[in-house]
Structures are given as C-alpha cells and as structure tokens.
N, CA, C and O atoms as a Tripos MOL2 file, in Angstrom:
@<TRIPOS>MOLECULE
protein
  264   263    66     0     0
PROTEIN
NO_CHARGES

@<TRIPOS>ATOM
      1 N          -5.7140    6.8180   -0.3550 N.3       1 UNK1
      2 CA         -5.5540    5.7530   -0.0360 C.3       1 UNK1
      3 C          -4.9150    5.2730    1.3120 C.2       1 UNK1
      4 O          -3.8770    5.8310    1.6690 O.2       1 UNK1
      5 N          -5.1540    4.8360    1.6540 N.am      2 UNK2
      6 CA         -5.2520    3.6280    3.2950 C.3       2 UNK2
      7 C          -3.7890    3.1280    3.4000 C.2       2 UNK2
      8 O          -3.1790    3.8450    2.6070 O.2       2 UNK2
      9 N          -3.1530    2.5040    3.8140 N.am      3 UNK3
     10 CA         -1.8270    2.0700    3.5320 C.3       3 UNK3
     11 C          -1.4770    1.2470    4.9620 C.2       3 UNK3
     12 O          -1.9320    1.6710    6.0250 O.2       3 UNK3
     13 N          -0.6680    0.0840    4.9100 N.am      4 UNK4
     14 CA         -0.2260   -0.3050    6.6660 C.3       4 UNK4
     15 C           0.7160   -1.6050    5.9090 C.2       4 UNK4
     16 O           0.3540   -2.2380    4.9170 O.2       4 UNK4
     17 N           2.0370   -1.8000    6.6880 N.am      5 UNK5
     18 CA          2.3150   -2.5580    6.1140 C.3       5 UNK5
     19 C           2.9850   -3.2550    7.8190 C.2       5 UNK5
     20 O           3.2380   -2.3860    8.6540 O.2       5 UNK5
     21 N           3.2550   -4.8870    8.2800 N.am      6 UNK6
     22 CA          4.0790   -5.4060    9.1410 C.3       6 UNK6
     23 C           4.6110   -6.1520    9.0600 C.2       6 UNK6
     24 O           4.2670   -6.8120    8.0800 O.2       6 UNK6
     25 N           5.8010   -6.7650    9.8370 N.am      7 UNK7
     26 CA          6.7830   -7.9760    9.4560 C.3       7 UNK7
     27 C           6.9240   -8.2810   10.7560 C.2       7 UNK7
     28 O           7.2460   -7.4860   11.6380 O.2       7 UNK7
     29 N           6.6760   -9.4640   10.8880 N.am      8 UNK8
     30 CA          6.4770  -11.0030   11.6580 C.3       8 UNK8
     31 C           7.6870  -12.0270   12.1430 C.2       8 UNK8
     32 O           8.8370  -12.0950   11.7090 O.2       8 UNK8
     33 N           7.4190  -12.3520   12.5830 N.am      9 UNK9
     34 CA          8.7690  -13.7830   12.3650 C.3       9 UNK9
     35 C           7.8880  -14.2030   11.7220 C.2       9 UNK9
     36 O           8.1850  -13.9990   10.5440 O.2       9 UNK9
     37 N           6.6750  -14.8250   11.8180 N.am     10 UNK10
     38 CA          5.4650  -15.6460   10.7420 C.3      10 UNK10
     39 C           5.4040  -14.8250    9.0510 C.2      10 UNK10
     40 O           5.6630  -15.4070    7.9980 O.2      10 UNK10
     41 N           5.0090  -13.4200    9.1810 N.am     11 UNK11
     42 CA          4.7720  -13.5070    7.8460 C.3      11 UNK11
     43 C           4.9890  -12.0140    7.9980 C.2      11 UNK11
     44 O           4.7600  -11.1910    8.8840 O.2      11 UNK11
     45 N           5.5970  -11.9880    6.6180 N.am     12 UNK12
     46 CA          6.0600  -10.0650    6.2920 C.3      12 UNK12
     47 C           5.2010   -9.9680    5.1360 C.2      12 UNK12
     48 O           5.1670  -10.9350    4.3750 O.2      12 UNK12
     49 N           4.5110   -8.9620    4.8930 N.am     13 UNK13
     50 CA          3.5210   -8.6140    4.2860 C.3      13 UNK13
     51 C           3.0660   -6.7020    3.9500 C.2      13 UNK13
     52 O           3.7230   -5.6860    4.1770 O.2      13 UNK13
     53 N           2.1220   -6.8320    3.5340 N.am     14 UNK14
     54 CA          1.8450   -4.9210    3.1910 C.3      14 UNK14
     55 C           0.4010   -5.3180    2.6810 C.2      14 UNK14
     56 O          -0.2530   -6.3440    2.4940 O.2      14 UNK14
     57 N           0.2320   -3.6910    2.5360 N.am     15 UNK15
     58 CA         -1.8590   -3.3550    2.3680 C.3      15 UNK15
     59 C          -1.9300   -2.5950    1.9360 C.2      15 UNK15
     60 O          -1.0000   -1.8760    2.3000 O.2      15 UNK15
     61 N          -2.8500   -1.8600    0.8580 N.am     16 UNK16
     62 CA         -3.4560   -0.0720    0.3420 C.3      16 UNK16
     63 C          -4.6380   -0.8310   -0.3190 C.2      16 UNK16
     64 O          -4.8120   -1.9120   -0.8800 O.2      16 UNK16
     65 N          -5.3730    0.2740    0.0240 N.am     17 UNK17
     66 CA         -6.1630    0.4860   -0.5120 C.3      17 UNK17
     67 C          -6.7430    1.4090   -1.0730 C.2      17 UNK17
     68 O          -7.3090    2.2040   -0.3220 O.2      17 UNK17
     69 N          -6.8180    1.6320   -2.4090 N.am     18 UNK18
     70 CA         -7.4950    3.4140   -3.2530 C.3      18 UNK18
     71 C          -9.0300    2.5040   -3.1180 C.2      18 UNK18
     72 O          -9.5060    1.3870   -3.3230 O.2      18 UNK18
     73 N          -9.4190    4.0200   -2.5680 N.am     19 UNK19
     74 CA        -11.1950    4.9650   -2.8240 C.3      19 UNK19
     75 C         -11.4200    5.5130   -3.7280 C.2      19 UNK19
     76 O         -11.4640    6.7020   -3.4110 O.2      19 UNK19
     77 N         -11.6530    5.3670   -4.9930 N.am     20 UNK20
     78 CA        -12.5500    7.0010   -5.9520 C.3      20 UNK20
     79 C         -13.3680    7.1510   -5.9100 C.2      20 UNK20
     80 O         -14.2420    6.6940   -5.1740 O.2      20 UNK20
     81 N         -13.3860    7.9210   -6.7670 N.am     21 UNK21
     82 CA        -14.6200    9.0590   -6.2260 C.3      21 UNK21
     83 C         -15.9400    8.3570   -6.7370 C.2      21 UNK21
     84 O         -16.9620    9.0330   -6.8560 O.2      21 UNK21
     85 N         -15.9310    6.8240   -7.0820 N.am     22 UNK22
     86 CA        -17.3400    6.0300   -6.8120 C.3      22 UNK22
     87 C         -17.5600    5.6910   -5.5820 C.2      22 UNK22
     88 O         -18.5810    5.8340   -4.9090 O.2      22 UNK22
     89 N         -16.6550    5.2800   -5.3420 N.am     23 UNK23
     90 CA        -16.4030    4.5960   -3.4090 C.3      23 UNK23
     91 C         -16.4230    2.7080   -4.0640 C.2      23 UNK23
     92 O         -16.9770    1.6970   -3.6350 O.2      23 UNK23
     93 N         -15.4290    3.0070   -5.3850 N.am     24 UNK24
     94 CA        -15.0400    1.2020   -5.7680 C.3      24 UNK24
     95 C         -13.5470    1.4630   -4.3740 C.2      24 UNK24
     96 O         -13.2850    2.4560   -3.6960 O.2      24 UNK24
     97 N         -12.8750    0.0770   -4.4340 N.am     25 UNK25
     98 CA        -12.5540   -0.2350   -3.6810 C.3      25 UNK25
     99 C         -11.1040   -0.6910   -4.8900 C.2      25 UNK25
    100 O         -10.9810   -1.1010   -6.0440 O.2      25 UNK25
    101 N         -10.4530   -0.3970   -4.0240 N.am     26 UNK26
    102 CA         -8.6420   -1.1600   -5.1860 C.3      26 UNK26
    103 C          -7.9430   -1.1880   -5.0230 C.2      26 UNK26
    104 O          -7.1320   -0.2800   -5.2070 O.2      26 UNK26
    105 N          -7.6150   -2.8390   -4.2950 N.am     27 UNK27
    106 CA         -6.8670   -3.6650   -3.3990 C.3      27 UNK27
    107 C          -5.3560   -3.7310   -3.8490 C.2      27 UNK27
    108 O          -5.0450   -4.6290   -4.6320 O.2      27 UNK27
    109 N          -4.6250   -3.0570   -3.5140 N.am     28 UNK28
    110 CA         -2.8230   -3.8510   -2.8700 C.3      28 UNK28
    111 C          -2.3250   -5.0330   -2.2400 C.2      28 UNK28
    112 O          -1.9610   -4.8960   -1.0730 O.2      28 UNK28
    113 N          -2.2620   -5.7880   -2.5870 N.am     29 UNK29
    114 CA         -1.0510   -6.3880   -1.7560 C.3      29 UNK29
    115 C           0.6430   -6.7580   -2.2220 C.2      29 UNK29
    116 O           1.2180   -6.8280   -3.3080 O.2      29 UNK29
    117 N           1.0960   -6.9560   -0.7040 N.am     30 UNK30
    118 CA          2.6880   -7.2600   -1.3130 C.3      30 UNK30
    119 C           3.1530   -8.7570   -0.2580 C.2      30 UNK30
    120 O           3.1160   -8.7040    0.9710 O.2      30 UNK30
    121 N           3.3770   -9.4330   -0.6790 N.am     31 UNK31
    122 CA          4.8140  -10.3950    0.1130 C.3      31 UNK31
    123 C           6.5770  -10.0100   -0.3970 C.2      31 UNK31
    124 O           7.2720  -10.1990   -1.3950 O.2      31 UNK31
    125 N           6.6740   -9.6220    0.4330 N.am     32 UNK32
    126 CA          8.2850   -8.7790    1.1630 C.3      32 UNK32
    127 C           9.6450  -10.3350    1.3380 C.2      32 UNK32
    128 O           9.9710  -10.5730    2.5010 O.2      32 UNK32
    129 N           9.9940  -10.8100    0.7480 N.am     33 UNK33
    130 CA         10.7290  -11.9200    1.1980 C.3      33 UNK33
    131 C          11.8360  -11.1500    1.3090 C.2      33 UNK33
    132 O          12.7990  -11.4210    0.5920 O.2      33 UNK33
    133 N          11.9000  -10.0460    2.2290 N.am     34 UNK34
    134 CA         13.8690   -9.6380    2.2650 C.3      34 UNK34
    135 C          13.2240   -9.9510    4.2260 C.2      34 UNK34
    136 O          12.5710  -10.8820    4.6970 O.2      34 UNK34
    137 N          13.8490   -8.5960    4.9280 N.am     35 UNK35
    138 CA         14.8150   -9.0510    6.3940 C.3      35 UNK35
    139 C          14.6530   -7.2570    6.6620 C.2      35 UNK35
    140 O          15.6880   -6.6320    6.8880 O.2      35 UNK35
    141 N          13.5970   -6.6710    6.6280 N.am     36 UNK36
    142 CA         13.8000   -5.1960    6.7380 C.3      36 UNK36
    143 C          12.6950   -4.7010    8.0060 C.2      36 UNK36
    144 O          11.7850   -5.3730    8.4920 O.2      36 UNK36
    145 N          13.0120   -3.6360    8.2670 N.am     37 UNK37
    146 CA         12.1950   -2.9530    9.3980 C.3      37 UNK37
    147 C           9.7410   -2.5520    8.6880 C.2      37 UNK37
    148 O           9.4110   -2.1260    7.5820 O.2      37 UNK37
    149 N           8.8930   -2.8770    9.7020 N.am     38 UNK38
    150 CA          7.9660   -2.4680    9.4810 C.3      38 UNK38
    151 C           8.2520   -0.6200    8.6890 C.2      38 UNK38
    152 O           7.4590   -0.2290    7.8320 O.2      38 UNK38
    153 N           9.1360    0.0530    9.0290 N.am     39 UNK39
    154 CA          8.8250    1.0150    8.2960 C.3      39 UNK39
    155 C           9.8800    0.8650    6.2520 C.2      39 UNK39
    156 O           9.8680    1.8240    5.4800 O.2      39 UNK39
    157 N          10.4170   -0.1500    5.9900 N.am     40 UNK40
    158 CA         10.2120   -0.2140    5.4090 C.3      40 UNK40
    159 C           9.0660   -1.0420    4.2810 C.2      40 UNK40
    160 O           8.4200   -0.6380    3.3140 O.2      40 UNK40
    161 N           9.2190   -2.5810    5.0610 N.am     41 UNK41
    162 CA          7.2970   -2.4120    4.7610 C.3      41 UNK41
    163 C           6.3080   -1.2800    4.1970 C.2      41 UNK41
    164 O           5.8650   -1.0030    3.0830 O.2      41 UNK41
    165 N           6.2260   -0.9690    4.9670 N.am     42 UNK42
    166 CA          5.2520    0.4340    4.6690 C.3      42 UNK42
    167 C           5.3370    1.1710    3.6050 C.2      42 UNK42
    168 O           4.2780    1.6580    3.2080 O.2      42 UNK42
    169 N           6.7370    1.5040    2.7550 N.am     43 UNK43
    170 CA          7.4950    2.3640    2.1630 C.3      43 UNK43
    171 C           7.1150    1.8390    1.4350 C.2      43 UNK43
    172 O           6.0190    2.3390    1.1810 O.2      43 UNK43
    173 N           7.3930    0.6340    0.5130 N.am     44 UNK44
    174 CA          7.2080   -0.6520   -0.5910 C.3      44 UNK44
    175 C           5.8190    0.2540   -0.7790 C.2      44 UNK44
    176 O           5.6560    1.2320   -1.5100 O.2      44 UNK44
    177 N           4.5260   -0.6280    0.4490 N.am     45 UNK45
    178 CA          3.3410   -0.2450    0.2140 C.3      45 UNK45
    179 C           2.8830    1.1040   -0.5440 C.2      45 UNK45
    180 O           2.5150    1.3850   -1.6850 O.2      45 UNK45
    181 N           3.0870    1.7810    0.6410 N.am     46 UNK46
    182 CA          2.7320    2.8290   -0.2440 C.3      46 UNK46
    183 C           3.8730    3.2470   -2.0150 C.2      46 UNK46
    184 O           3.7640    3.9810   -2.9970 O.2      46 UNK46
    185 N           4.6750    2.4080   -1.5760 N.am     47 UNK47
    186 CA          5.2090    2.8910   -3.6320 C.3      47 UNK47
    187 C           3.9820    2.3250   -4.5740 C.2      47 UNK47
    188 O           3.7950    2.7520   -5.7130 O.2      47 UNK47
    189 N           3.3700    1.5640   -4.1090 N.am     48 UNK48
    190 CA          2.7250    0.0380   -5.2110 C.3      48 UNK48
    191 C           1.7140    0.7040   -5.4630 C.2      48 UNK48
    192 O           1.1290    0.8490   -6.5360 O.2      48 UNK48
    193 N           1.3320    1.4390   -3.6910 N.am     49 UNK49
    194 CA         -0.5730    2.4040   -3.9970 C.3      49 UNK49
    195 C          -0.3530    3.0980   -4.4420 C.2      49 UNK49
    196 O          -1.4050    3.7080   -4.2520 O.2      49 UNK49
    197 N           0.5750    4.1580   -5.3980 N.am     50 UNK50
    198 CA          0.9880    5.0100   -5.7400 C.3      50 UNK50
    199 C           1.1110    4.7780   -6.9980 C.2      50 UNK50
    200 O           1.2200    5.8450   -7.6010 O.2      50 UNK50
    201 N           1.1480    3.7680   -7.7630 N.am     51 UNK51
    202 CA          2.2060    3.1330   -8.6810 C.3      51 UNK51
    203 C           0.5520    2.6450   -9.2730 C.2      51 UNK51
    204 O           0.1880    2.8110  -10.4370 O.2      51 UNK51
    205 N          -0.1730    2.1160   -8.3390 N.am     52 UNK52
    206 CA         -1.6530    1.6480   -8.8800 C.3      52 UNK52
    207 C          -2.3320    3.1560   -9.3880 C.2      52 UNK52
    208 O          -2.7000    3.3870  -10.5390 O.2      52 UNK52
    209 N          -2.3960    4.0530   -8.3100 N.am     53 UNK53
    210 CA         -3.1340    5.1360   -8.9700 C.3      53 UNK53
    211 C          -2.7560    5.5730   -9.5050 C.2      53 UNK53
    212 O          -3.6230    6.2080  -10.1060 O.2      53 UNK53
    213 N          -1.1300    5.9650  -10.1460 N.am     54 UNK54
    214 CA         -0.8140    6.1620  -11.4670 C.3      54 UNK54
    215 C          -1.9480    5.3710  -12.6610 C.2      54 UNK54
    216 O          -2.7850    5.8170  -13.4460 O.2      54 UNK54
    217 N          -1.5940    4.3650  -12.4060 N.am     55 UNK55
    218 CA         -2.0860    2.8680  -13.9140 C.3      55 UNK55
    219 C          -3.9340    3.5620  -13.7720 C.2      55 UNK55
    220 O          -4.6650    3.4730  -14.7580 O.2      55 UNK55
    221 N          -4.4810    4.2350  -12.3830 N.am     56 UNK56
    222 CA         -5.7580    4.0000  -12.8860 C.3      56 UNK56
    223 C          -5.9830    5.5560  -12.5300 C.2      56 UNK56
    224 O          -6.5880    5.7990  -11.4850 O.2      56 UNK56
    225 N          -5.4020    6.9450  -13.5690 N.am     57 UNK57
    226 CA         -5.1380    7.8030  -13.6730 C.3      57 UNK57
    227 C          -5.5140    8.8120  -12.5200 C.2      57 UNK57
    228 O          -5.9150    9.9720  -12.6160 O.2      57 UNK57
    229 N          -5.2570    8.0050  -11.3520 N.am     58 UNK58
    230 CA         -6.3770    9.4610  -10.7590 C.3      58 UNK58
    231 C          -5.1870   10.1810  -10.1800 C.2      58 UNK58
    232 O          -4.0530    9.7490   -9.9760 O.2      58 UNK58
    233 N          -5.8630   11.7690   -9.8870 N.am     59 UNK59
    234 CA         -4.9850   12.8760  -10.4770 C.3      59 UNK59
    235 C          -4.6720   13.8680   -8.8360 C.2      59 UNK59
    236 O          -3.8500   14.7290   -8.5220 O.2      59 UNK59
    237 N          -5.9220   13.1130   -8.0430 N.am     60 UNK60
    238 CA         -5.1120   13.5400   -7.6100 C.3      60 UNK60
    239 C          -5.6550   12.5890   -5.7120 C.2      60 UNK60
    240 O          -6.0890   11.4430   -5.5870 O.2      60 UNK60
    241 N          -5.5090   13.1590   -5.0900 N.am     61 UNK61
    242 CA         -4.6940   12.0510   -3.6220 C.3      61 UNK61
    243 C          -4.3760   11.5380   -1.7990 C.2      61 UNK61
    244 O          -3.3550   11.5440   -1.1110 O.2      61 UNK61
    245 N          -5.6270   11.1850   -1.5630 N.am     62 UNK62
    246 CA         -5.3710   11.9280   -0.2760 C.3      62 UNK62
    247 C          -4.7180   10.5190    0.3550 C.2      62 UNK62
    248 O          -5.5260    9.5940    0.4300 O.2      62 UNK62
    249 N          -3.3270   10.2330    0.8290 N.am     63 UNK63
    250 CA         -2.3170    9.7300    1.8260 C.3      63 UNK63
    251 C          -3.0430    9.3530    2.7800 C.2      63 UNK63
    252 O          -3.6080   10.3750    3.1670 O.2      63 UNK63
    253 N          -3.4020    8.4090    3.4570 N.am     64 UNK64
    254 CA         -3.3550    7.7480    5.1220 C.3      64 UNK64
    255 C          -2.4600    6.4490    4.9450 C.2      64 UNK64
    256 O          -2.3280    5.5410    4.1230 O.2      64 UNK64
    257 N          -1.8140    6.9220    6.3820 N.am     65 UNK65
    258 CA         -1.0330    5.8910    6.7180 C.3      65 UNK65
    259 C          -0.8620    5.9320    8.8170 C.2      65 UNK65
    260 O          -1.3570    6.6640    9.6740 O.2      65 UNK65
    261 N           0.0320    4.8040    8.8660 N.am     66 UNK66
    262 CA          0.5790    4.5240   10.4020 C.3      66 UNK66
    263 C           1.5380    5.7010   10.9620 C.2      66 UNK66
    264 O           2.0160    5.6220   12.0940 O.2      66 UNK66
@<TRIPOS>BOND
     1     1     2 1
     2     2     3 1
     3     3     4 2
     4     3     5 am
     5     5     6 1
     6     6     7 1
     7     7     8 2
     8     7     9 am
     9     9    10 1
    10    10    11 1
    11    11    12 2
    12    11    13 am
    13    13    14 1
    14    14    15 1
    15    15    16 2
    16    15    17 am
    17    17    18 1
    18    18    19 1
    19    19    20 2
    20    19    21 am
    21    21    22 1
    22    22    23 1
    23    23    24 2
    24    23    25 am
    25    25    26 1
    26    26    27 1
    27    27    28 2
    28    27    29 am
    29    29    30 1
    30    30    31 1
    31    31    32 2
    32    31    33 am
    33    33    34 1
    34    34    35 1
    35    35    36 2
    36    35    37 am
    37    37    38 1
    38    38    39 1
    39    39    40 2
    40    39    41 am
    41    41    42 1
    42    42    43 1
    43    43    44 2
    44    43    45 am
    45    45    46 1
    46    46    47 1
    47    47    48 2
    48    47    49 am
    49    49    50 1
    50    50    51 1
    51    51    52 2
    52    51    53 am
    53    53    54 1
    54    54    55 1
    55    55    56 2
    56    55    57 am
    57    57    58 1
    58    58    59 1
    59    59    60 2
    60    59    61 am
    61    61    62 1
    62    62    63 1
    63    63    64 2
    64    63    65 am
    65    65    66 1
    66    66    67 1
    67    67    68 2
    68    67    69 am
    69    69    70 1
    70    70    71 1
    71    71    72 2
    72    71    73 am
    73    73    74 1
    74    74    75 1
    75    75    76 2
    76    75    77 am
    77    77    78 1
    78    78    79 1
    79    79    80 2
    80    79    81 am
    81    81    82 1
    82    82    83 1
    83    83    84 2
    84    83    85 am
    85    85    86 1
    86    86    87 1
    87    87    88 2
    88    87    89 am
    89    89    90 1
    90    90    91 1
    91    91    92 2
    92    91    93 am
    93    93    94 1
    94    94    95 1
    95    95    96 2
    96    95    97 am
    97    97    98 1
    98    98    99 1
    99    99   100 2
   100    99   101 am
   101   101   102 1
   102   102   103 1
   103   103   104 2
   104   103   105 am
   105   105   106 1
   106   106   107 1
   107   107   108 2
   108   107   109 am
   109   109   110 1
   110   110   111 1
   111   111   112 2
   112   111   113 am
   113   113   114 1
   114   114   115 1
   115   115   116 2
   116   115   117 am
   117   117   118 1
   118   118   119 1
   119   119   120 2
   120   119   121 am
   121   121   122 1
   122   122   123 1
   123   123   124 2
   124   123   125 am
   125   125   126 1
   126   126   127 1
   127   127   128 2
   128   127   129 am
   129   129   130 1
   130   130   131 1
   131   131   132 2
   132   131   133 am
   133   133   134 1
   134   134   135 1
   135   135   136 2
   136   135   137 am
   137   137   138 1
   138   138   139 1
   139   139   140 2
   140   139   141 am
   141   141   142 1
   142   142   143 1
   143   143   144 2
   144   143   145 am
   145   145   146 1
   146   146   147 1
   147   147   148 2
   148   147   149 am
   149   149   150 1
   150   150   151 1
   151   151   152 2
   152   151   153 am
   153   153   154 1
   154   154   155 1
   155   155   156 2
   156   155   157 am
   157   157   158 1
   158   158   159 1
   159   159   160 2
   160   159   161 am
   161   161   162 1
   162   162   163 1
   163   163   164 2
   164   163   165 am
   165   165   166 1
   166   166   167 1
   167   167   168 2
   168   167   169 am
   169   169   170 1
   170   170   171 1
   171   171   172 2
   172   171   173 am
   173   173   174 1
   174   174   175 1
   175   175   176 2
   176   175   177 am
   177   177   178 1
   178   178   179 1
   179   179   180 2
   180   179   181 am
   181   181   182 1
   182   182   183 1
   183   183   184 2
   184   183   185 am
   185   185   186 1
   186   186   187 1
   187   187   188 2
   188   187   189 am
   189   189   190 1
   190   190   191 1
   191   191   192 2
   192   191   193 am
   193   193   194 1
   194   194   195 1
   195   195   196 2
   196   195   197 am
   197   197   198 1
   198   198   199 1
   199   199   200 2
   200   199   201 am
   201   201   202 1
   202   202   203 1
   203   203   204 2
   204   203   205 am
   205   205   206 1
   206   206   207 1
   207   207   208 2
   208   207   209 am
   209   209   210 1
   210   210   211 1
   211   211   212 2
   212   211   213 am
   213   213   214 1
   214   214   215 1
   215   215   216 2
   216   215   217 am
   217   217   218 1
   218   218   219 1
   219   219   220 2
   220   219   221 am
   221   221   222 1
   222   222   223 1
   223   223   224 2
   224   223   225 am
   225   225   226 1
   226   226   227 1
   227   227   228 2
   228   227   229 am
   229   229   230 1
   230   230   231 1
   231   231   232 2
   232   231   233 am
   233   233   234 1
   234   234   235 1
   235   235   236 2
   236   235   237 am
   237   237   238 1
   238   238   239 1
   239   239   240 2
   240   239   241 am
   241   241   242 1
   242   242   243 1
   243   243   244 2
   244   243   245 am
   245   245   246 1
   246   246   247 1
   247   247   248 2
   248   247   249 am
   249   249   250 1
   250   250   251 1
   251   251   252 2
   252   251   253 am
   253   253   254 1
   254   254   255 1
   255   255   256 2
   256   255   257 am
   257   257   258 1
   258   258   259 1
   259   259   260 2
   260   259   261 am
   261   261   262 1
   262   262   263 1
   263   263   264 2
@<TRIPOS>SUBSTRUCTURE
     1 UNK1         2 RESIDUE 1 A UNK
     2 UNK2         6 RESIDUE 1 A UNK
     3 UNK3        10 RESIDUE 1 A UNK
     4 UNK4        14 RESIDUE 1 A UNK
     5 UNK5        18 RESIDUE 1 A UNK
     6 UNK6        22 RESIDUE 1 A UNK
     7 UNK7        26 RESIDUE 1 A UNK
     8 UNK8        30 RESIDUE 1 A UNK
     9 UNK9        34 RESIDUE 1 A UNK
    10 UNK10       38 RESIDUE 1 A UNK
    11 UNK11       42 RESIDUE 1 A UNK
    12 UNK12       46 RESIDUE 1 A UNK
    13 UNK13       50 RESIDUE 1 A UNK
    14 UNK14       54 RESIDUE 1 A UNK
    15 UNK15       58 RESIDUE 1 A UNK
    16 UNK16       62 RESIDUE 1 A UNK
    17 UNK17       66 RESIDUE 1 A UNK
    18 UNK18       70 RESIDUE 1 A UNK
    19 UNK19       74 RESIDUE 1 A UNK
    20 UNK20       78 RESIDUE 1 A UNK
    21 UNK21       82 RESIDUE 1 A UNK
    22 UNK22       86 RESIDUE 1 A UNK
    23 UNK23       90 RESIDUE 1 A UNK
    24 UNK24       94 RESIDUE 1 A UNK
    25 UNK25       98 RESIDUE 1 A UNK
    26 UNK26      102 RESIDUE 1 A UNK
    27 UNK27      106 RESIDUE 1 A UNK
    28 UNK28      110 RESIDUE 1 A UNK
    29 UNK29      114 RESIDUE 1 A UNK
    30 UNK30      118 RESIDUE 1 A UNK
    31 UNK31      122 RESIDUE 1 A UNK
    32 UNK32      126 RESIDUE 1 A UNK
    33 UNK33      130 RESIDUE 1 A UNK
    34 UNK34      134 RESIDUE 1 A UNK
    35 UNK35      138 RESIDUE 1 A UNK
    36 UNK36      142 RESIDUE 1 A UNK
    37 UNK37      146 RESIDUE 1 A UNK
    38 UNK38      150 RESIDUE 1 A UNK
    39 UNK39      154 RESIDUE 1 A UNK
    40 UNK40      158 RESIDUE 1 A UNK
    41 UNK41      162 RESIDUE 1 A UNK
    42 UNK42      166 RESIDUE 1 A UNK
    43 UNK43      170 RESIDUE 1 A UNK
    44 UNK44      174 RESIDUE 1 A UNK
    45 UNK45      178 RESIDUE 1 A UNK
    46 UNK46      182 RESIDUE 1 A UNK
    47 UNK47      186 RESIDUE 1 A UNK
    48 UNK48      190 RESIDUE 1 A UNK
    49 UNK49      194 RESIDUE 1 A UNK
    50 UNK50      198 RESIDUE 1 A UNK
    51 UNK51      202 RESIDUE 1 A UNK
    52 UNK52      206 RESIDUE 1 A UNK
    53 UNK53      210 RESIDUE 1 A UNK
    54 UNK54      214 RESIDUE 1 A UNK
    55 UNK55      218 RESIDUE 1 A UNK
    56 UNK56      222 RESIDUE 1 A UNK
    57 UNK57      226 RESIDUE 1 A UNK
    58 UNK58      230 RESIDUE 1 A UNK
    59 UNK59      234 RESIDUE 1 A UNK
    60 UNK60      238 RESIDUE 1 A UNK
    61 UNK61      242 RESIDUE 1 A UNK
    62 UNK62      246 RESIDUE 1 A UNK
    63 UNK63      250 RESIDUE 1 A UNK
    64 UNK64      254 RESIDUE 1 A UNK
    65 UNK65      258 RESIDUE 1 A UNK
    66 UNK66      262 RESIDUE 1 A UNK
C-alpha cells in the first residue's frame, strides 16, 4: 500500500493505492473539509487504505508512506 496526503490553501486531499499479488491496483482517495496538518491527512489516508485492505481480505500488507 502506497499513500500520501496533501494540505494546501487551494485543495486538501489524500490518496492511496493498494496493489494485490496479481498486480491489480485498488485506489482510494478522499477530500477532507477540515483544517489540519499534512500529517493528519496522511494518517487519514492510512486508515482508509487499511480499511480497504480489510475489505479485500488481504492478510499481508507492506505499507509505504513518506
């Protein structure tokens, strides 16, 4: 799972990509409407990515973030 978040004056959002063993990509993105730091956005995306991994019944996961 790769994830990254961003918070600027114009836009706030986060994105996450999960790649399964068959090299299929599952993408998750979100737009948050609250003021917070880039780290908070990244943590939100981490949680959304973990929830997606659970819904896909993934049993092993490598997490990569900045």
